[in-house]
N, C-alpha and C positions, 0 to 999 in steps of 0.2 A: 504497500499499499504506501503511497507516494504522502507526503508534507501536501494538505491541504492548500488550493494556491485559488486567489483570485483570476477566470480564465474568462476574455472574452470571444468569442464568434461573429465574425462579420457575414452577415449571409446564413439566412435560413431555411436556404434551398435544403436539398435533398441530402448531401452531403456536410451542410454547417450541422443541420439536424440530428444527423445520427453521427457526427461527431462528439455536439455537446452531450449526448447520452451516454454516451464509453466516458466521457471528462466527467461526468456527474456522478456515473455508479462509482467512476475512482475516489469517491472524496471530495472534487473540486465545486466551488462554487462556479458557476458557469452563466454568463449571458450574453444572452444570442440580440444581433443588432441587426436592422434589415429599415433600408430605405424604403420599402414598399410598404403599404399597407397589408397587414395580417391578410393570407391569402383564402384563408377558414371564411371570410367573409366579403367573398369578392368574386363576380361571374368569370373562372378560366376560359377563353377559349379563342381561339383564331389564333396561336401561335404557337403552337405544341406537335410536337413530335412524340409520339405514343413511345416511351423505354419499354427495354427487354432486359428482366432481370435474370439473369445465369449464374453460373457456377462462384465465379468471385463473388458478386454482391452479396447472393444465397448465406456464404461463405461468414460474412462480415455482421449480418442480421441472428445467424443460428449460435455465432461464438457471444452473444449476448443476448439472446430469448427473443426475438423479436420476427421471426422468420415464420411462427403459424397467424400472426395476426396478421403478415405481408400475404401472404398464399390467398386469403380470405379473400382481397379484392383486385386479385389478378388473375388470367387463362392461360392456360398453357397451350403454346405455340410447339407444334414437334415437326414443322414442314412449311419449306414454301409452295405455293403455288401459282405457277408464272403461267401467268392469261397472254399468250402469245397470239402475234396478230392474226398468221393465218395458220396457226397449224391446232386451235384450243388450248386446252389448259392441261397442263403438266404439272405433276408434284414432285417431289425432291424432300425425302426426309432431311434432318438436322443433324442427328447422329444414330447411336444404335437406338432399339423397341425402349419406349419408355422415358428418353431422355428427351427433354424441351427447354423453351426457355419460356417467361413471364410474359405476355401482356401486358402492362403496368398504364395506366392513364398517370400521367404526370402531374394534373391537380390535382388528384386523388391521393396519391403516394406522396405528397408534399401536405396534405391536409394533416393526412392522418400520422405522417413523422413529427409533425410540429405536437398534433395532439399528444404523439406516446411521451416525446422528450418535456412535454408540461407536466406531464405526470410520472415524468420521471424524478419535478422538481426543477428541471431545465427555466430561467425565466428570460422571456423575450418583450425584447422591445420594438416595437413596427413603428415605420414612419418616423424613424430617427437615420439620418443621413450621418452619414459618415466619409467626412471629407479631406482628411488627415489624418497619419500617425508620426508621434515621437518614436521611433525604434528603438532606442537605448532608455527608453521609460516603459515601453509597451503601453502609451496612454492614446484614447482616441479624444479628437476632436470633429463634435458632432454639432450641428446648428442647420437652420432652413435652407440655408440658400450658400451657395460657394465662397460669395464677397462679405457676407450676411458675422455675425457677431455668435460666437462658438463655446462649447461646454467641452472643458477638460475632462473625461473621464480617465483615470489612471487602472490600471491591472496588472497583475505579476507576470500572465502570457497572452499573447492574444494572435488570433487563428486567422488567417485571410480564406474567407470561403466563399467567396461574393464573385465568381465565374467570372469568364472572358475577358472581362472588361472592369479589372476588380483594383477597386482604389488602395486598398491596400496593396496591394503589387505595385503600383503608380506609385506609390512613394519608395518601395524598396528599388524603383527603376533607376530615381534618381542618383545611386550610390557610384561611385567606381566599379567597375570589375563586374558591371550585373549586365547579365546578356539575356537578350528579349528578341525576339521574332513575331510576325502575324503574317499570318499567308490567307487570303480570302479566295475562295473558289470564285468561277464565272459562275455556277450556280446558285442558284436561291432555291428556298421553297415555301410552299402556300398549304396551309389546311383547307382540309374540305371536309364529309363526311357522308359518311352511307347511314343513314337513321333507321332502328331496326324496323322491324316488320308490325304491323297491329296488335300481333299475341306476345310483341315482345322478344321474341329469336329472331334469330340474325339473316340478314339475306344469301349470306356467302357464309363458304366454311369458318368456324370460330377457332376451329385450332390451327390452320395454316397463317404464315405472314402470305397476304396475297400482293405480286409482284405484277404490274405492266411494264415488261421492260423495252423500252425501244431505242438503246443506242445514246444521243446524247443529254439523252428525257430520260423518266420513268416515274409511273404514280404505284406508290403505295398505300394499304390496309393492315392497320392493326385492330383488333377486335379489344373490344368492350364489354361490362359486364351489362351496362342495358339493352343490351343487341344491336349496338352500333357497331360503326366501324369509325376512328382518326386514320382520315386516308391523307395523305402529304404526297402532293406535286412537286418532282425536282427538276428545273427547267434553266438554260440558260438568262441570267438578264437580261442579255444582246443578241441581236442578230437571230437566225432562221431557226426558227422551229423557236420563240423566248416568251419569258414574262412583255418584254417588250411590246410583241407582235400581239398579243392578244387585248387588243385595246376596249374592242366594243364585242357585245350581247354576241350579234350573228357569229362572227372569227372564232369568238370559244366556241360556240354550238359549234361548228363545222368542224373544228379540227377537233376535239371529242370523237365529234360522229365518226371523223376518217383515221381516229388512233389509237381512240378507246370506247369503240364501237359498243362494246358487251358494258358497258357503264350504263347506259344510258337510263334505265330501269331502276340502276340504286342508286345513283345520285340526284334525287329528285328538287335539289337544293342547287344545282352548280351552278348556273348564274348568280345565285345571288351570296353564296359561301366565296366563290371568289373572287368578285370583286368588293366584299365586305371585308375579307382578310385579310392581313398584310403581306407583300411580301417582304422575308425574311433572308437573313444574309446567312452563311455556314463560314467559318475561321475555323485555321488550326494556330495556335499558339503557344510559341516553345519559353519558359526562360529559365533563368540557372544567374546564382543560387535560390535555395524555396524559402533558405530561412534567415535571419541577423539574428546572430550570439544567440544565444538561450531563451530569447526573448517574443521574435515573431515568428511565426510561421506561416506558408499559404498551404491548402491542399484544395485536391479535384479541381474542378476549371482553371482557378484562377493563376494554378500554376499549369497546365497541361489540359488546356480546352484542343478536343480533338473534335472532326466533322463526324457524324452519327449513322454513318454504312454501315459498323458491327455491330454496332447496336451495344458500345463499352465506356461512353462518355461516364454512366455513374455507374457500371461497375468498377471501373479502373480507379474510382473517387472514392467508390465501398472498400478497395484493395489497399488505397493510402491509408484507411481508417484502421485496418489487419496490421499492416508493417506498422504502424506507429505503433495500434493497442500492444504488438509485443514485444517491440523495442521498451514502451515503458515497463511494462512486468521485468524485462532484462534489467532494467538499469536504472529503475525507482527515480531518482530525483537527480541525476544526471543529464538535465535536460539538453546540454551543450552536445554530449555524446550521442543520445537521443534524435536531435537535429538533425547530427553529422549522416549518422548513418540511414536514416532516414529519408532525406535529398541525394543522398547517392545511389542508392539501394532500387530508389523508383525510377529516379529518370532516363534510364538507360531503357526501363520497362515502356514505361509511358510513351518517350520515344518512339516503339517498337509497334505499340499501338496504333498512332496518329498516323504511323505509313500503312499499317494495315488497316486503321479505317478509310485511308484513301483510296488506297486499293481497290478494295469495298465495292466502291460506287461502279468502277470497272464492270466490276465480278454482277455486280446486281444489273444494272442498269441493259449490259451487250451480251455477257457472254449467259448468263443463264436463260438466254433462248437459242445459243448456238450448241447444235448435237454436238457436235466433238468435244465443248463443256459436257456436256451431262455425260456424256458418255466415262471423260473421265471422271465425274464425282461417281461414275456407277464401279467402274474400276476399283479406284477408292474404295470405297464401301465394299466391294467384296475380298478385294485382300486383307485390306483389317478386319474381316472377320475371321479370318483364316487363321492370320497373324496379329494377333490384335498387342501380343509382344517385340512385334516388331513393325507398325504402322497406326500411328492414330492421325486420322486427317488435321491435316489444316484448323478448321473451325472448330474439329471438337475439342485442338488442343487448346484452343483461345477461348472456347463459349465452354466447355461440360470438363474440364480440369483445371488446376490452380497452376498448371508451370506457365515460368514469367514468358512474359510476354518478348521478352529478347530473344530468347527459346523459340517459343514459338515461331516467330518469322524467319531463325535462322534457318530450324525446322522444316517450315513449310518454305521456303526456296530449293532447298534440296529435296524438298518430296519433287516440287514442280519440274525442276528440272528430269527428273526419273521418268514423269508422266508425260512427256514435253516428245522421249524417247518411245515409249509405248503407245503412244496412239496414233502414233506417226508407222508404229508396224503394219504391213501389207493384212488386207480381210482384215483387222482388230474389230471391223464393226461385227463380225460374224465370231472371233474367235476368242474375245476379249477375256469369257472365263476357263479359258484353255491352259491344262498342265503347263505349256509353252512359256504364255505369257507370265503364270507365276514363276516360273522357273527363271524367267526375264527380269523380275523385280528382283527377286532373292537375289541374283548377282549381281546389278547395279546396287544393292542394299549393301550385300562384303564389299562393297570396291570403293566405299565413302570413304 
């Protein structure tokens, strides 16, 4: 048990709320500040991509006994349902039988996490804008406006869990030797909605992530408990087949009729949702260091924001908490060592999931409709079931294991080189389940 401290967490999102629970259960006094109103008291819509919880996220919840509560508000998703333009619907299982990710409404989950944190004894301060941090003193400067009067509130430690555009990180960036980069994708996103049937059932298979892959753009849908699907349209901001192109009702309806014809019956409010909801941006942000002495630390998107195409933004942030918790258990009150090992162990792994997430857009938008890619996935699944000790597919390694992300990236690249050789074999479409193919993969693995 650590000596009790007064700790501030800036940001009441998913990572900030869960971190606050961990710190409170460790015996600390924990205050959470957020510049926004209490999400439990406002309508939350129009800017969301549903979250998917996988093993890393569940691990952080299980360790503190909250996984059962969260499973009640999620839907297991075991496969992709790929809506091709000319070959109908194809399904692709994510992992072995019984393996599934969980679809969760961001708003519903965030409200639940705040409730659970308050039950644990965490105190929240909503509508409190943190404009600056005095790093050596771990003190927050809070006020109504950036140029108005500020109140200084001093703590023993401050955690910045305030997202990709973190004010805590903004202060840290003004130090010497602080490295920072951000890269916006030319792809943006907009939320759409598939409502439930009149009887409350889902219009599409509720245990699938639905993808309409169209190359440079795609539509994606994940199920909600109320029978609806939260859909996300990903498109370039500018150019051909872009958000800039879809300026009026007629153009939008014609575009969907041509490119997503099977959505006509399931997205009845297409025009209203499209022009009401904002077009949002996607950014990858990296920085280092993540800590200042033993006083201030960044966590989650505040130090490693990634694009959403692997579904691991939340999972990576929750894994930050698992690592931090393990180090606290190991080093007790030695916060200098805790912070140092935390940032140095997590940085290579969050860089790796950033790369994997970027690559996965290409997989989801283009390759999921490609015959060779689908065959490759079949071969990988077949071979991994025969030799589970020799081959764990990349997606399973990232999503259904706790192996380091950096290791998953390295092994995944090696496996992909093998698969490129395999799918190039003569008559592979007919012979992929043969002894010859099995021996070839085993030989390539031995040559590693």
